N, C-alpha and C positions, 0 to 999 in steps of 0.2 A: 321168402323163403330160406330155410337154413339148410345148407347141404354139407355132407361130411363126403371126404375124398381119402380113402385109406390106401395103405400100402406100406411096406417096410422101407428100412433104409436103402437108398439106391433106387427108389421107383420114382424121384422128381419131385416130390413133394414140397420141399423148399423153393425149388426153382419155379414151378409152377405157380406156387402162393404169390411170389415177387411178380411173375409175368401177368397173372389175373389182375395185381393190384395197380400195375401200371396201366390197366384198363380202365381204372375208376372203380372197380367193384372191391366190397370190403372182403378182403382174402387174407387169410391168416395161416402161418404155419405155426402148429401147435407145439414144436419145441421151441420157439422164440417167446412164448407167452410165459413170464415169470410167474411162479405159483402155482401153474396149471398141474404139472408133472414132476415124476419124480422116479428114483429106483427106490423098491423095497424090498425086504425081507420079506419071507413067508408069515410071520407075525405082524405083517404091514407096518412095520417101523421103517421110516425113511433113512436111506444110506446114501453115502457118495458112491457115485460111479468111479471106479479105479481106473488109472492110466493103463493101457493094454489089458483090460479086464478079460479073464480067460475061463476056462470051463468052472473052475470053483466058484467064481462070483455068478455067472451067467446062469447056473443051473440050479442057483439058490435064491435068486432076486427076480423081481419083474418090474417092468416099467409101467406106470400106472397113472391114471389122469382122475383129479379130485373132481369128481362128479357136481358138488355144490359150485364150487369156483367156476366150472365151465357153463354151469346153467346160468350162474349170474352174468358169466361174460358174454355169453350169446343173447341175453336179454336188453343187450345195449342196441343190438342190430336187427331191423326189420329183416334184410336179407344178409346173408353170410355163406363163405364159401371157406371151409375150414378143412386144412390138409393136415392129417397126422394120423396115428396109429398107437395104442396101447394095450395093454395085457386085458384091461377091462374095457374094452370097446363096445362088448356087447350090453353092459351096463349103462352106458351112456347113449347109445343110437336112438333112444325113445326122444333126445332133445332135438332131434333132427328130421327134416321132412322128407330128405331122399340121401341116399347114400351111395357112392360110386367106390368101386375098387381098381386102382391102377395096376393092369396084368402086364408086367414087364419079363422078358426072357431073363433066364438066370445070369447068363454070359454078360447081359447088357447091364444088370444090377451090380456084377462085381466089377465092370468097368467104370462105372458110375461112382462106386465105393473107392475105387483106386484114383479117382480125378483129382490133380492136383488143389483146383480151387476148394474141395470138399471141406468144410469146417468142423462137421459133426464128429464127435470120437469114435462114435460105433461104425465098425466094419474096417477098421484099421489091420488088425491082425487076421491070420488065414483061419483061426477058429471062429472070429467073428463074424468073418465072412461066411462060414458055413452055417451059423446061426441065423445069419439075416436070411439064407436061401431057405432054410428050415421054417422060419417063420413067414416067410412069404408063401409057403406052401399053405401053412397053418392059416395065415389071413385069407387065403382063398375061399378056404373052407367055410371061416366065419362070414366071409362076404357072401357065400351063397345062403349061408343060414340066416343072415340078415335080408336077404332078396335085393342084395345091392347089385346095381348095372355094373358090369364089367366095360372097362375102356382101355384100348392098347395104349399102355403107359410108353410106347416108344415113338408115338405120334408127336407131332410138334406141338408147343404150347398152343399156337394158332388154332390148331384143328381140336386138342382137348377143350380150349376154352368155347369153341364153336358148338362143340357137343354137349357141354354142360350148361353153359349160359344160352338158353334158347330163345 
């Protein structure tokens, strides 16, 4: 079964992918798959994510997945737990058998974005944090449209594993 777990930056996707992997399942953080994703302008031309991206960049670009790349990647696995999110997640949902949404309180997202161990550059500035919160609200709407099952993302990795890997 191919499972997609969505949420914005700070919802725990990277951590959960690592924890699921430790339990011996095929679990991947989409951000760590070279060739899958990138930032694009409205003409769908790939651009580099600038350090401390502000309103000018974030209002005029989107983070997208390459559907063909993802399709080829997923074909390698019978069962996979895929953690990530993109501006075109609705376009790729048909590649998955089930979708989950990580629902995390806004204050927890901000705490996680501020955590010293975080390596992802998104969410470092106050403006980026505001955008992440907006995107989480939008992702929740998308999740409902996708009929995704909501999971409390503030639960432990063990609890989330037990809910998803039944």
